[in-house]
HTML snippet that shows the backbone in 3Dmol.js (N, CA, C, O; Angstrom):
<script src="https://3Dmol.org/build/3Dmol-min.js"></script>
<div id="view" style="width:600px;height:400px;position:relative"></div>
<script>
const pdb = `
ATOM      1  N   MET A   1      18.771 -17.832 -20.840  1.00  0.00           N
ATOM      2  CA  MET A   1      18.345 -19.023 -20.027  1.00  0.00           C
ATOM      3  C   MET A   1      19.251 -19.595 -19.526  1.00  0.00           C
ATOM      4  O   MET A   1      20.275 -18.916 -19.446  1.00  0.00           O
ATOM      5  N   ILE A   2      19.335 -21.065 -18.961  1.00  0.00           N
ATOM      6  CA  ILE A   2      20.951 -21.612 -18.486  1.00  0.00           C
ATOM      7  C   ILE A   2      20.552 -22.619 -18.735  1.00  0.00           C
ATOM      8  O   ILE A   2      19.376 -22.918 -18.531  1.00  0.00           O
ATOM      9  N   THR A   3      21.221 -23.235 -19.129  1.00  0.00           N
ATOM     10  CA  THR A   3      21.607 -24.317 -19.940  1.00  0.00           C
ATOM     11  C   THR A   3      21.837 -25.954 -18.478  1.00  0.00           C
ATOM     12  O   THR A   3      21.563 -25.737 -17.298  1.00  0.00           O
ATOM     13  N   GLU A   4      22.070 -26.605 -18.698  1.00  0.00           N
ATOM     14  CA  GLU A   4      22.189 -27.772 -17.741  1.00  0.00           C
ATOM     15  C   GLU A   4      23.648 -27.862 -17.303  1.00  0.00           C
ATOM     16  O   GLU A   4      24.078 -28.545 -16.374  1.00  0.00           O
ATOM     17  N   GLU A   5      24.534 -26.843 -18.343  1.00  0.00           N
ATOM     18  CA  GLU A   5      25.592 -26.508 -18.065  1.00  0.00           C
ATOM     19  C   GLU A   5      26.113 -26.030 -17.149  1.00  0.00           C
ATOM     20  O   GLU A   5      27.333 -25.865 -17.144  1.00  0.00           O
ATOM     21  N   CYS A   6      25.623 -25.808 -16.505  1.00  0.00           N
ATOM     22  CA  CYS A   6      25.956 -24.281 -14.937  1.00  0.00           C
ATOM     23  C   CYS A   6      25.918 -25.583 -13.871  1.00  0.00           C
ATOM     24  O   CYS A   6      25.428 -26.668 -14.184  1.00  0.00           O
ATOM     25  N   ILE A   7      26.461 -25.320 -12.679  1.00  0.00           N
ATOM     26  CA  ILE A   7      27.883 -25.136 -11.683  1.00  0.00           C
ATOM     27  C   ILE A   7      27.167 -25.049 -10.748  1.00  0.00           C
ATOM     28  O   ILE A   7      27.038 -25.794  -9.776  1.00  0.00           O
ATOM     29  N   ALA A   8      26.534 -23.857 -11.098  1.00  0.00           N
ATOM     30  CA  ALA A   8      25.612 -23.089  -9.306  1.00  0.00           C
ATOM     31  C   ALA A   8      26.816 -22.685  -9.097  1.00  0.00           C
ATOM     32  O   ALA A   8      27.359 -23.625  -8.517  1.00  0.00           O
ATOM     33  N   CYS A   9      27.316 -22.121  -9.181  1.00  0.00           N
ATOM     34  CA  CYS A   9      28.376 -20.541  -9.123  1.00  0.00           C
ATOM     35  C   CYS A   9      28.059 -20.325  -7.975  1.00  0.00           C
ATOM     36  O   CYS A   9      28.294 -20.691  -6.824  1.00  0.00           O
ATOM     37  N   ASP A  10      27.163 -19.291  -8.842  1.00  0.00           N
ATOM     38  CA  ASP A  10      26.969 -18.113  -7.673  1.00  0.00           C
ATOM     39  C   ASP A  10      27.276 -16.804  -8.338  1.00  0.00           C
ATOM     40  O   ASP A  10      27.348 -15.859  -7.552  1.00  0.00           O
ATOM     41  N   ALA A  11      27.417 -16.608  -9.246  1.00  0.00           N
ATOM     42  CA  ALA A  11      28.413 -15.690  -9.901  1.00  0.00           C
ATOM     43  C   ALA A  11      27.329 -14.791 -11.044  1.00  0.00           C
ATOM     44  O   ALA A  11      27.636 -13.602 -11.137  1.00  0.00           O
ATOM     45  N   CYS A  12      26.098 -15.242 -11.916  1.00  0.00           N
ATOM     46  CA  CYS A  12      25.514 -15.066 -12.088  1.00  0.00           C
ATOM     47  C   CYS A  12      24.419 -14.268 -11.317  1.00  0.00           C
ATOM     48  O   CYS A  12      24.138 -13.173 -11.806  1.00  0.00           O
ATOM     49  N   ARG A  13      23.855 -14.591 -10.352  1.00  0.00           N
ATOM     50  CA  ARG A  13      23.202 -14.359  -9.390  1.00  0.00           C
ATOM     51  C   ARG A  13      23.562 -12.889  -8.045  1.00  0.00           C
ATOM     52  O   ARG A  13      23.102 -12.001  -7.327  1.00  0.00           O
ATOM     53  N   GLU A  14      24.557 -13.510  -8.455  1.00  0.00           N
ATOM     54  CA  GLU A  14      25.331 -11.667  -8.039  1.00  0.00           C
ATOM     55  C   GLU A  14      25.338 -10.192  -8.438  1.00  0.00           C
ATOM     56  O   GLU A  14      25.201  -9.036  -8.036  1.00  0.00           O
ATOM     57  N   GLU A  15      25.655 -11.202  -9.786  1.00  0.00           N
ATOM     58  CA  GLU A  15      25.338  -9.961 -10.592  1.00  0.00           C
ATOM     59  C   GLU A  15      24.252  -9.181 -11.728  1.00  0.00           C
ATOM     60  O   GLU A  15      24.480  -8.347 -12.604  1.00  0.00           O
ATOM     61  N   CYS A  16      22.555 -10.083 -11.133  1.00  0.00           N
ATOM     62  CA  CYS A  16      22.548  -9.703 -12.070  1.00  0.00           C
ATOM     63  C   CYS A  16      21.316  -8.334 -11.006  1.00  0.00           C
ATOM     64  O   CYS A  16      20.697  -8.522  -9.959  1.00  0.00           O
ATOM     65  N   PRO A  17      21.403  -7.186 -11.809  1.00  0.00           N
ATOM     66  CA  PRO A  17      21.085  -6.096 -11.258  1.00  0.00           C
ATOM     67  C   PRO A  17      19.192  -5.940 -11.241  1.00  0.00           C
ATOM     68  O   PRO A  17      18.652  -4.838 -11.150  1.00  0.00           O
ATOM     69  N   THR A  18      18.185  -7.618 -11.374  1.00  0.00           N
ATOM     70  CA  THR A  18      17.043  -6.978 -11.843  1.00  0.00           C
ATOM     71  C   THR A  18      16.764  -8.238 -10.418  1.00  0.00           C
ATOM     72  O   THR A  18      15.556  -8.134 -10.206  1.00  0.00           O
ATOM     73  N   GLN A  19      17.234  -9.121  -9.598  1.00  0.00           N
ATOM     74  CA  GLN A  19      17.375 -10.332  -9.511  1.00  0.00           C
ATOM     75  C   GLN A  19      16.500 -11.035  -9.798  1.00  0.00           C
ATOM     76  O   GLN A  19      15.483 -11.263  -9.143  1.00  0.00           O
ATOM     77  N   ALA A  20      17.019 -11.731 -11.498  1.00  0.00           N
ATOM     78  CA  ALA A  20      15.477 -11.962 -12.115  1.00  0.00           C
ATOM     79  C   ALA A  20      16.390 -13.793 -11.742  1.00  0.00           C
ATOM     80  O   ALA A  20      15.441 -14.506 -11.416  1.00  0.00           O
ATOM     81  N   ILE A  21      17.205 -14.337 -11.705  1.00  0.00           N
ATOM     82  CA  ILE A  21      17.985 -15.544 -11.515  1.00  0.00           C
ATOM     83  C   ILE A  21      18.132 -15.561  -9.467  1.00  0.00           C
ATOM     84  O   ILE A  21      18.635 -14.873  -8.578  1.00  0.00           O
ATOM     85  N   GLU A  22      17.166 -17.071  -9.646  1.00  0.00           N
ATOM     86  CA  GLU A  22      16.842 -17.753  -9.151  1.00  0.00           C
ATOM     87  C   GLU A  22      18.327 -19.548  -8.871  1.00  0.00           C
ATOM     88  O   GLU A  22      19.094 -19.965  -9.738  1.00  0.00           O
ATOM     89  N   GLU A  23      18.206 -19.971  -7.767  1.00  0.00           N
ATOM     90  CA  GLU A  23      18.278 -20.901  -7.188  1.00  0.00           C
ATOM     91  C   GLU A  23      17.562 -22.345  -7.810  1.00  0.00           C
ATOM     92  O   GLU A  23      16.887 -23.118  -7.130  1.00  0.00           O
ATOM     93  N   GLY A  24      17.783 -22.461  -8.830  1.00  0.00           N
ATOM     94  CA  GLY A  24      17.073 -24.815  -8.989  1.00  0.00           C
ATOM     95  C   GLY A  24      17.664 -25.491  -9.432  1.00  0.00           C
ATOM     96  O   GLY A  24      18.872 -25.602  -9.639  1.00  0.00           O
ATOM     97  N   ASP A  25      17.010 -25.909  -9.582  1.00  0.00           N
ATOM     98  CA  ASP A  25      17.828 -27.998  -9.038  1.00  0.00           C
ATOM     99  C   ASP A  25      17.448 -28.426 -10.528  1.00  0.00           C
ATOM    100  O   ASP A  25      16.522 -28.635 -11.310  1.00  0.00           O
ATOM    101  N   PRO A  26      18.417 -28.411 -10.407  1.00  0.00           N
ATOM    102  CA  PRO A  26      20.112 -28.928 -10.032  1.00  0.00           C
ATOM    103  C   PRO A  26      20.710 -27.002 -10.376  1.00  0.00           C
ATOM    104  O   PRO A  26      21.649 -26.411  -9.842  1.00  0.00           O
ATOM    105  N   ILE A  27      19.796 -26.524 -11.362  1.00  0.00           N
ATOM    106  CA  ILE A  27      20.933 -25.645 -12.377  1.00  0.00           C
ATOM    107  C   ILE A  27      20.219 -23.840 -11.568  1.00  0.00           C
ATOM    108  O   ILE A  27      20.273 -23.754 -10.341  1.00  0.00           O
ATOM    109  N   TYR A  28      19.802 -22.968 -12.146  1.00  0.00           N
ATOM    110  CA  TYR A  28      19.868 -21.448 -12.050  1.00  0.00           C
ATOM    111  C   TYR A  28      19.014 -22.119 -12.981  1.00  0.00           C
ATOM    112  O   TYR A  28      18.960 -23.133 -13.677  1.00  0.00           O
ATOM    113  N   ILE A  29      18.219 -20.845 -12.603  1.00  0.00           N
ATOM    114  CA  ILE A  29      16.430 -19.931 -13.824  1.00  0.00           C
ATOM    115  C   ILE A  29      17.074 -18.402 -13.678  1.00  0.00           C
ATOM    116  O   ILE A  29      17.764 -17.609 -13.038  1.00  0.00           O
ATOM    117  N   ILE A  30      16.085 -18.742 -15.052  1.00  0.00           N
ATOM    118  CA  ILE A  30      16.174 -17.103 -14.899  1.00  0.00           C
ATOM    119  C   ILE A  30      14.824 -16.742 -15.054  1.00  0.00           C
ATOM    120  O   ILE A  30      14.000 -17.197 -15.847  1.00  0.00           O
ATOM    121  N   ASP A  31      14.748 -16.210 -14.533  1.00  0.00           N
ATOM    122  CA  ASP A  31      12.920 -15.824 -14.817  1.00  0.00           C
ATOM    123  C   ASP A  31      12.486 -14.471 -16.050  1.00  0.00           C
ATOM    124  O   ASP A  31      13.140 -13.438 -16.190  1.00  0.00           O
ATOM    125  N   PRO A  32      11.782 -14.679 -16.486  1.00  0.00           N
ATOM    126  CA  PRO A  32      12.003 -14.291 -18.013  1.00  0.00           C
ATOM    127  C   PRO A  32      11.245 -12.893 -17.690  1.00  0.00           C
ATOM    128  O   PRO A  32      11.457 -11.890 -18.371  1.00  0.00           O
ATOM    129  N   ASP A  33      10.385 -12.907 -16.644  1.00  0.00           N
ATOM    130  CA  ASP A  33       9.276 -11.683 -16.626  1.00  0.00           C
ATOM    131  C   ASP A  33      10.742 -10.814 -16.146  1.00  0.00           C
ATOM    132  O   ASP A  33      11.018  -9.887 -16.907  1.00  0.00           O
ATOM    133  N   ARG A  34      11.749 -11.033 -14.905  1.00  0.00           N
ATOM    134  CA  ARG A  34      12.752  -9.865 -14.578  1.00  0.00           C
ATOM    135  C   ARG A  34      13.773 -10.068 -14.626  1.00  0.00           C
ATOM    136  O   ARG A  34      14.501 -10.094 -13.634  1.00  0.00           O
ATOM    137  N   CYS A  35      14.177 -10.296 -15.897  1.00  0.00           N
ATOM    138  CA  CYS A  35      15.754 -10.273 -16.821  1.00  0.00           C
ATOM    139  C   CYS A  35      15.137  -9.158 -17.714  1.00  0.00           C
ATOM    140  O   CYS A  35      14.012  -9.489 -18.086  1.00  0.00           O
ATOM    141  N   THR A  36      15.428  -8.255 -18.053  1.00  0.00           N
ATOM    142  CA  THR A  36      16.136  -7.623 -18.821  1.00  0.00           C
ATOM    143  C   THR A  36      16.923  -7.191 -20.137  1.00  0.00           C
ATOM    144  O   THR A  36      16.726  -6.311 -20.975  1.00  0.00           O
ATOM    145  N   GLU A  37      17.942  -8.220 -19.965  1.00  0.00           N
ATOM    146  CA  GLU A  37      19.008  -8.586 -20.900  1.00  0.00           C
ATOM    147  C   GLU A  37      20.208  -7.463 -20.060  1.00  0.00           C
ATOM    148  O   GLU A  37      21.115  -7.373 -20.888  1.00  0.00           O
ATOM    149  N   CYS A  38      20.433  -6.968 -19.353  1.00  0.00           N
ATOM    150  CA  CYS A  38      20.396  -6.206 -18.311  1.00  0.00           C
ATOM    151  C   CYS A  38      20.151  -4.548 -19.382  1.00  0.00           C
ATOM    152  O   CYS A  38      21.080  -3.808 -19.056  1.00  0.00           O
ATOM    153  N   VAL A  39      19.612  -4.122 -20.025  1.00  0.00           N
ATOM    154  CA  VAL A  39      19.241  -2.922 -20.773  1.00  0.00           C
ATOM    155  C   VAL A  39      18.043  -2.305 -19.325  1.00  0.00           C
ATOM    156  O   VAL A  39      17.119  -2.674 -18.601  1.00  0.00           O
ATOM    157  N   GLY A  40      19.068  -0.967 -19.695  1.00  0.00           N
ATOM    158  CA  GLY A  40      18.939   0.045 -18.451  1.00  0.00           C
ATOM    159  C   GLY A  40      20.614  -0.272 -17.710  1.00  0.00           C
ATOM    160  O   GLY A  40      21.533   0.060 -16.960  1.00  0.00           O
ATOM    161  N   PHE A  41      20.389  -0.619 -18.074  1.00  0.00           N
ATOM    162  CA  PHE A  41      22.259  -0.876 -16.480  1.00  0.00           C
ATOM    163  C   PHE A  41      24.129  -1.029 -17.382  1.00  0.00           C
ATOM    164  O   PHE A  41      25.250  -0.523 -17.331  1.00  0.00           O
ATOM    165  N   TYR A  42      23.262  -2.198 -18.190  1.00  0.00           N
ATOM    166  CA  TYR A  42      24.842  -1.734 -18.472  1.00  0.00           C
ATOM    167  C   TYR A  42      25.054  -2.595 -20.453  1.00  0.00           C
ATOM    168  O   TYR A  42      24.163  -3.154 -21.093  1.00  0.00           O
ATOM    169  N   ASP A  43      26.082  -2.432 -20.751  1.00  0.00           N
ATOM    170  CA  ASP A  43      25.903  -2.888 -22.530  1.00  0.00           C
ATOM    171  C   ASP A  43      25.984  -3.741 -23.052  1.00  0.00           C
ATOM    172  O   ASP A  43      26.026  -3.754 -24.282  1.00  0.00           O
ATOM    173  N   GLU A  44      26.052  -5.022 -22.152  1.00  0.00           N
ATOM    174  CA  GLU A  44      25.556  -6.285 -22.023  1.00  0.00           C
ATOM    175  C   GLU A  44      25.113  -6.673 -21.525  1.00  0.00           C
ATOM    176  O   GLU A  44      24.238  -5.947 -21.053  1.00  0.00           O
ATOM    177  N   PRO A  45      25.094  -7.805 -21.120  1.00  0.00           N
ATOM    178  CA  PRO A  45      23.649  -9.032 -20.355  1.00  0.00           C
ATOM    179  C   PRO A  45      24.970  -8.986 -18.760  1.00  0.00           C
ATOM    180  O   PRO A  45      26.014  -9.436 -19.231  1.00  0.00           O
ATOM    181  N   ALA A  46      25.083  -8.820 -18.046  1.00  0.00           N
ATOM    182  CA  ALA A  46      27.044  -8.723 -16.788  1.00  0.00           C
ATOM    183  C   ALA A  46      26.512 -11.204 -15.881  1.00  0.00           C
ATOM    184  O   ALA A  46      27.190 -12.046 -15.292  1.00  0.00           O
ATOM    185  N   CYS A  47      25.148 -11.149 -16.351  1.00  0.00           N
ATOM    186  CA  CYS A  47      25.005 -12.728 -16.196  1.00  0.00           C
ATOM    187  C   CYS A  47      26.546 -13.631 -17.726  1.00  0.00           C
ATOM    188  O   CYS A  47      27.060 -14.658 -18.171  1.00  0.00           O
ATOM    189  N   ILE A  48      26.508 -12.833 -17.756  1.00  0.00           N
ATOM    190  CA  ILE A  48      26.747 -13.613 -18.919  1.00  0.00           C
ATOM    191  C   ILE A  48      28.579 -13.440 -19.235  1.00  0.00           C
ATOM    192  O   ILE A  48      29.512 -14.002 -19.807  1.00  0.00           O
ATOM    193  N   ALA A  49      28.272 -12.328 -18.461  1.00  0.00           N
ATOM    194  CA  ALA A  49      29.828 -12.057 -18.420  1.00  0.00           C
ATOM    195  C   ALA A  49      30.923 -12.416 -17.432  1.00  0.00           C
ATOM    196  O   ALA A  49      32.153 -12.427 -17.452  1.00  0.00           O
ATOM    197  N   VAL A  50      29.845 -12.742 -16.451  1.00  0.00           N
ATOM    198  CA  VAL A  50      31.230 -13.575 -15.525  1.00  0.00           C
ATOM    199  C   VAL A  50      30.741 -14.965 -15.317  1.00  0.00           C
ATOM    200  O   VAL A  50      31.176 -15.724 -14.451  1.00  0.00           O
ATOM    201  N   CYS A  51      29.539 -15.322 -16.418  1.00  0.00           N
ATOM    202  CA  CYS A  51      29.843 -16.807 -16.142  1.00  0.00           C
ATOM    203  C   CYS A  51      30.893 -17.835 -16.219  1.00  0.00           C
ATOM    204  O   CYS A  51      31.283 -17.942 -17.382  1.00  0.00           O
ATOM    205  N   PRO A  52      31.580 -18.745 -15.285  1.00  0.00           N
ATOM    206  CA  PRO A  52      32.440 -19.764 -16.323  1.00  0.00           C
ATOM    207  C   PRO A  52      32.816 -21.310 -17.009  1.00  0.00           C
ATOM    208  O   PRO A  52      33.770 -22.082 -17.100  1.00  0.00           O
ATOM    209  N   VAL A  53      31.547 -21.209 -17.372  1.00  0.00           N
ATOM    210  CA  VAL A  53      31.092 -22.260 -18.325  1.00  0.00           C
ATOM    211  C   VAL A  53      30.353 -21.783 -19.182  1.00  0.00           C
ATOM    212  O   VAL A  53      30.120 -22.653 -20.021  1.00  0.00           O
ATOM    213  N   ASP A  54      29.557 -20.276 -19.554  1.00  0.00           N
ATOM    214  CA  ASP A  54      28.966 -20.313 -21.051  1.00  0.00           C
ATOM    215  C   ASP A  54      27.935 -20.902 -20.827  1.00  0.00           C
ATOM    216  O   ASP A  54      27.992 -21.992 -21.397  1.00  0.00           O
ATOM    217  N   CYS A  55      26.684 -20.730 -20.114  1.00  0.00           N
ATOM    218  CA  CYS A  55      25.928 -21.540 -19.688  1.00  0.00           C
ATOM    219  C   CYS A  55      25.128 -21.100 -20.384  1.00  0.00           C
ATOM    220  O   CYS A  55      24.308 -21.763 -21.019  1.00  0.00           O
ATOM    221  N   ILE A  56      25.285 -19.390 -20.376  1.00  0.00           N
ATOM    222  CA  ILE A  56      23.973 -18.513 -20.006  1.00  0.00           C
ATOM    223  C   ILE A  56      23.478 -17.950 -22.098  1.00  0.00           C
ATOM    224  O   ILE A  56      23.902 -16.836 -22.402  1.00  0.00           O
ATOM    225  N   VAL A  57      22.770 -18.645 -23.120  1.00  0.00           N
ATOM    226  CA  VAL A  57      22.318 -18.529 -24.245  1.00  0.00           C
ATOM    227  C   VAL A  57      20.527 -17.990 -24.175  1.00  0.00           C
ATOM    228  O   VAL A  57      19.478 -18.245 -23.584  1.00  0.00           O
ATOM    229  N   PRO A  58      21.149 -17.008 -25.326  1.00  0.00           N
ATOM    230  CA  PRO A  58      19.875 -17.294 -25.398  1.00  0.00           C
ATOM    231  C   PRO A  58      18.157 -17.370 -25.432  1.00  0.00           C
ATOM    232  O   PRO A  58      17.733 -16.655 -26.340  1.00  0.00           O
ATOM    233  N   ASP A  59      17.274 -17.930 -24.812  1.00  0.00           N
ATOM    234  CA  ASP A  59      15.751 -17.898 -25.255  1.00  0.00           C
ATOM    235  C   ASP A  59      15.404 -18.357 -26.081  1.00  0.00           C
ATOM    236  O   ASP A  59      14.395 -17.656 -26.161  1.00  0.00           O
ATOM    237  N   PRO A  60      15.218 -19.736 -27.814  1.00  0.00           N
ATOM    238  CA  PRO A  60      15.361 -18.997 -28.682  1.00  0.00           C
ATOM    239  C   PRO A  60      13.183 -18.749 -28.631  1.00  0.00           C
ATOM    240  O   PRO A  60      12.590 -18.233 -29.578  1.00  0.00           O
ATOM    241  N   ASP A  61      12.414 -19.283 -27.280  1.00  0.00           N
ATOM    242  CA  ASP A  61      11.403 -19.530 -27.506  1.00  0.00           C
ATOM    243  C   ASP A  61      10.801 -17.642 -26.523  1.00  0.00           C
ATOM    244  O   ASP A  61       9.673 -17.160 -26.629  1.00  0.00           O
ATOM    245  N   ASN A  62      11.512 -17.264 -26.023  1.00  0.00           N
ATOM    246  CA  ASN A  62      11.426 -15.817 -25.571  1.00  0.00           C
ATOM    247  C   ASN A  62      12.259 -14.759 -25.578  1.00  0.00           C
ATOM    248  O   ASN A  62      12.947 -14.276 -24.680  1.00  0.00           O
ATOM    249  N   VAL A  63      12.055 -14.353 -27.115  1.00  0.00           N
ATOM    250  CA  VAL A  63      13.026 -13.438 -27.516  1.00  0.00           C
ATOM    251  C   VAL A  63      12.251 -12.129 -27.951  1.00  0.00           C
ATOM    252  O   VAL A  63      11.491 -12.040 -28.916  1.00  0.00           O
ATOM    253  N   GLU A  64      12.638 -10.977 -26.919  1.00  0.00           N
ATOM    254  CA  GLU A  64      12.661  -9.994 -26.927  1.00  0.00           C
ATOM    255  C   GLU A  64      12.937  -8.699 -28.104  1.00  0.00           C
ATOM    256  O   GLU A  64      13.755  -8.789 -29.020  1.00  0.00           O
ATOM    257  N   THR A  65      11.843  -7.211 -27.775  1.00  0.00           N
ATOM    258  CA  THR A  65      13.091  -6.655 -28.560  1.00  0.00           C
ATOM    259  C   THR A  65      13.993  -5.437 -27.478  1.00  0.00           C
ATOM    260  O   THR A  65      14.143  -5.343 -26.260  1.00  0.00           O
ATOM    261  N   MET A  66      14.418  -4.694 -28.578  1.00  0.00           N
ATOM    262  CA  MET A  66      14.613  -3.902 -27.229  1.00  0.00           C
ATOM    263  C   MET A  66      14.107  -2.957 -26.683  1.00  0.00           C
ATOM    264  O   MET A  66      14.539  -2.826 -25.538  1.00  0.00           O
ATOM    265  N   ALA A  67      13.160  -2.002 -27.055  1.00  0.00           N
ATOM    266  CA  ALA A  67      11.980  -1.503 -27.198  1.00  0.00           C
ATOM    267  C   ALA A  67      11.131  -2.203 -25.917  1.00  0.00           C
ATOM    268  O   ALA A  67      10.999  -1.566 -24.872  1.00  0.00           O
ATOM    269  N   GLU A  68      10.630  -3.401 -26.051  1.00  0.00           N
ATOM    270  CA  GLU A  68       9.917  -4.588 -24.944  1.00  0.00           C
ATOM    271  C   GLU A  68      11.316  -4.387 -23.477  1.00  0.00           C
ATOM    272  O   GLU A  68      11.166  -3.708 -22.461  1.00  0.00           O
ATOM    273  N   LEU A  69      12.459  -5.143 -23.821  1.00  0.00           N
ATOM    274  CA  LEU A  69      13.270  -5.174 -22.223  1.00  0.00           C
ATOM    275  C   LEU A  69      12.915  -2.939 -22.056  1.00  0.00           C
ATOM    276  O   LEU A  69      12.356  -2.474 -21.062  1.00  0.00           O
ATOM    277  N   LYS A  70      13.236  -2.354 -22.829  1.00  0.00           N
ATOM    278  CA  LYS A  70      13.436  -1.194 -22.501  1.00  0.00           C
ATOM    279  C   LYS A  70      12.315  -0.536 -20.978  1.00  0.00           C
ATOM    280  O   LYS A  70      12.411   0.090 -19.922  1.00  0.00           O
ATOM    281  N   LEU A  71      10.819  -1.581 -22.292  1.00  0.00           N
ATOM    282  CA  LEU A  71      10.304  -1.676 -21.380  1.00  0.00           C
ATOM    283  C   LEU A  71       9.919  -1.574 -20.257  1.00  0.00           C
ATOM    284  O   LEU A  71       9.351  -0.648 -19.679  1.00  0.00           O
ATOM    285  N   LYS A  72      10.437  -3.186 -19.723  1.00  0.00           N
ATOM    286  CA  LYS A  72      10.470  -3.924 -18.450  1.00  0.00           C
ATOM    287  C   LYS A  72      11.145  -3.648 -17.833  1.00  0.00           C
ATOM    288  O   LYS A  72      10.744  -3.735 -16.672  1.00  0.00           O
ATOM    289  N   PHE A  73      12.861  -3.035 -17.998  1.00  0.00           N
ATOM    290  CA  PHE A  73      13.525  -1.608 -16.864  1.00  0.00           C
ATOM    291  C   PHE A  73      12.648  -1.116 -15.826  1.00  0.00           C
ATOM    292  O   PHE A  73      12.464  -1.210 -14.612  1.00  0.00           O
ATOM    293  N   GLN A  74      12.023  -0.339 -17.237  1.00  0.00           N
ATOM    294  CA  GLN A  74      11.219   0.826 -16.485  1.00  0.00           C
ATOM    295  C   GLN A  74      10.662   0.219 -15.416  1.00  0.00           C
ATOM    296  O   GLN A  74      11.278   0.167 -14.351  1.00  0.00           O
ATOM    297  N   GLN A  75       9.287  -0.377 -15.582  1.00  0.00           N
ATOM    298  CA  GLN A  75       8.728  -1.112 -14.765  1.00  0.00           C
ATOM    299  C   GLN A  75       9.302  -1.741 -13.861  1.00  0.00           C
ATOM    300  O   GLN A  75       8.445  -2.216 -13.116  1.00  0.00           O
ATOM    301  N   ILE A  76      10.589  -2.059 -13.451  1.00  0.00           N
ATOM    302  CA  ILE A  76      11.712  -2.504 -12.354  1.00  0.00           C
ATOM    303  C   ILE A  76      11.600  -1.574 -11.592  1.00  0.00           C
ATOM    304  O   ILE A  76      11.508  -1.180 -10.429  1.00  0.00           O
ATOM    305  N   SER A  77      11.645  -1.322 -12.752  1.00  0.00           N
ATOM    306  CA  SER A  77      12.875   0.543 -11.867  1.00  0.00           C
ATOM    307  C   SER A  77      11.233   1.273 -11.161  1.00  0.00           C
ATOM    308  O   SER A  77      10.631   0.924 -10.145  1.00  0.00           O
ATOM    309  N   ALA A  78      11.036   1.895 -11.733  1.00  0.00           N
ATOM    310  CA  ALA A  78       9.595   2.486 -11.101  1.00  0.00           C
ATOM    311  C   ALA A  78       8.650   1.448  -9.403  1.00  0.00           C
ATOM    312  O   ALA A  78       8.264   2.072  -8.414  1.00  0.00           O
ATOM    313  N   GLU A  79       8.504  -0.178  -9.553  1.00  0.00           N
ATOM    314  CA  GLU A  79       8.326  -1.055  -8.468  1.00  0.00           C
ATOM    315  C   GLU A  79       9.204  -0.246  -7.454  1.00  0.00           C
ATOM    316  O   GLU A  79       8.828   0.544  -6.588  1.00  0.00           O
ATOM    317  N   GLU A  80      10.619  -0.693  -7.824  1.00  0.00           N
ATOM    318  CA  GLU A  80      11.651   0.289  -6.891  1.00  0.00           C
ATOM    319  C   GLU A  80      12.540   1.605  -6.041  1.00  0.00           C
ATOM    320  O   GLU A  80      13.540   1.899  -5.385  1.00  0.00           O
ATOM    321  N   GLU A  81      10.688   2.299  -6.939  1.00  0.00           N
ATOM    322  CA  GLU A  81      10.921   3.050  -5.820  1.00  0.00           C
ATOM    323  C   GLU A  81      10.181   3.575  -4.501  1.00  0.00           C
ATOM    324  O   GLU A  81      10.787   4.275  -3.690  1.00  0.00           O
TER     325      GLU A  81
END
`;
const viewer = $3Dmol.createViewer("view");
viewer.addModel(pdb, "pdb");
viewer.setStyle({}, {cartoon: {color: "spectrum"}});
viewer.zoomTo();
viewer.render();
</script>
């Protein structure tokens, strides 16, 4: 999830391989249905790595297992084919 410290710099949105990050008002938001935490793409979430203000943190209300994230990656990959 993206916290209130977001400066809407667009860095995270550009890095997201599943287009899970959208502009919100006033901060960006992450669509949990599209976010795979970069499983299948990178070793760690790309958005966290590029965020200049460290405002992207795990959502305690949406904890997913590695198996769930991998399944979501496979579903998103199948949609794009």
